[in-house]
N, C-alpha and C positions, 0 to 999 in steps of 0.2 A: 390607498397606494402602499402604505407601510405594511399592511397585512399581506398584500401580494408579494412584496419584496421579502418579507420575513418567511413566508411560505416557500418562496423560490430558493432562498438561501438554505432553509432547512432541508428541502428536497435534494438540493445539490450536495450538501454535506452528508446527507443520508446515504448516498451511493459513493461519493468521492472518498470519504474517510475509510470505509472498509476496503475499497479498491486500492488506496494508497498503502494501507496496512498489508494487504496481500502482496503487493509489488515489493514492499520492503522486506517481507519474509522470504519471498522468492530470491531476491538479490542476496540476502544474508545466507540462505541455504546454498546458493551457487558458490559463494565465496568459501564457505565451510567445506563443501565437497572438493573444490579445486585445491584447497590447502591440504586436505587429506590425501588426495591422489598425488600431489607433489611430494608429500612426505614418504609415500610408499615407493616412489620411483628411485 
C-alpha cells in the first residue's frame, strides 16, 4: 500500500508542480504587462 501511495503522490507532483509553475509565470507576466501598459498611459 505504501508503494502505491508513494507512486500516486509522485505522479500527482509530476504534473502538478510544472502546472503550478506555469500558472505562476503566467500570472507574473500578466502583472508585468499591466504595469507597463499603465505606465505608458
